[in-house]
C-alpha positions as CSV (number, residue, x, y, z in Angstrom):
1,M,8.2,1.6,12.0
2,A,10.6,4.1,10.3
3,E,10.9,7.8,10.8
4,K,12.8,10.3,8.7
5,W,13.1,14.1,8.7
6,N,13.2,15.9,5.4
7,P,13.9,19.7,5.1
8,I,10.4,20.7,5.9
9,S,8.7,17.8,7.8
10,R,8.8,14.5,9.7
11,V,7.7,11.5,7.8
12,R,6.8,8.3,9.7
13,A,5.9,4.9,8.2
14,T,4.0,2.5,10.4
15,N,4.4,-1.3,10.5
16,V,2.7,-3.2,7.8
17,Q,-0.7,-4.6,8.9
18,F,-3.4,-6.7,7.3
19,E,-6.6,-4.8,7.8
20,L,-9.7,-3.5,6.1
21,P,-8.6,-1.1,3.2
22,W,-9.0,2.5,4.1
23,M,-11.7,4.2,2.1
24,W,-13.4,7.7,2.1
25,G,-16.8,6.2,1.9
26,P,-17.0,2.4,2.2
27,S,-20.1,0.6,0.9
28,P,-22.2,-1.2,3.5
29,K,-21.7,-4.2,1.2
30,L,-17.9,-4.2,1.7
31,P,-17.1,-7.7,2.9
32,P,-16.2,-7.4,6.7
33,D,-13.5,-10.0,6.4
34,L,-11.7,-8.3,3.6
35,K,-8.1,-7.5,4.5
36,V,-5.3,-5.9,2.6
37,E,-1.7,-5.5,3.4
38,Q,-1.0,-1.8,4.0
39,F,1.0,0.5,6.1
40,R,0.4,4.4,6.8
41,L,2.7,7.3,6.0
42,N,2.2,10.1,8.5
43,I,3.5,13.6,7.9
44,D,4.0,15.8,10.9
45,N,1.5,13.8,13.0
46,D,-1.2,15.6,10.9
47,A,-1.6,14.2,7.3
48,S,-1.7,10.4,6.9
49,T,-2.1,8.3,3.8
50,P,-2.5,4.6,3.5
51,V,-0.1,2.7,1.2
52,E,-1.2,-0.8,0.0
53,R,0.9,-3.4,-1.4
54,F,0.5,-3.9,-5.2
55,A,2.4,-6.8,-6.8
56,G,1.1,-6.3,-10.3
57,D,-2.1,-8.4,-9.9
58,T,-5.0,-6.2,-10.9
59,T,-7.5,-8.8,-9.9
60,K,-6.8,-8.1,-6.3
61,L,-8.0,-4.5,-6.6
62,G,-11.6,-5.3,-7.0
63,Y,-12.3,-4.0,-3.4
64,L,-11.8,-0.5,-4.9
65,R,-15.3,-0.7,-6.3
66,Y,-16.6,-0.6,-2.7
67,D,-15.4,3.0,-2.2
68,V,-17.7,5.9,-3.0
69,T,-14.8,7.7,-4.8
70,S,-15.0,5.1,-7.6
71,V,-18.7,5.8,-8.4
72,A,-18.0,8.2,-11.3
73,A,-15.4,5.9,-12.8
74,Q,-17.9,3.0,-12.6
75,L,-20.6,5.1,-14.2
76,R,-18.7,6.3,-17.2
77,S,-16.9,4.3,-19.9
78,G,-13.1,4.0,-19.4
79,G,-13.0,5.1,-15.8
80,T,-9.8,5.5,-13.8
81,A,-6.5,3.7,-14.5
82,A,-7.3,1.2,-11.7
83,S,-10.9,0.6,-13.0
84,S,-9.8,0.4,-16.6
85,A,-7.2,-2.2,-15.6
86,L,-9.7,-4.2,-13.8
87,E,-12.1,-4.1,-16.7
88,A,-9.5,-5.1,-19.2
89,D,-7.7,-7.5,-16.8
90,A,-4.5,-5.7,-17.7
91,T,-1.2,-7.0,-16.5
92,R,0.7,-3.6,-16.6
């Protein structure tokens, strides 16, 4: 874990863990054994965000389709950058 003060807040990073990816609205079809490498950034013990490891392999982002926030991107042509990369099997 690391902790740092900036001029307006305290930012804390937790230790890296392998766990279910954090999602706003996970599908009941999300595989229960799915694990991703992630840590959390916590700002002033109030706001928190997960940070997942990305090493450039878009094929490992397929789990994003299990989150309700990706529905619009899945329904329309093109979608978000992550969805588009998955569709095109992009390397960048």
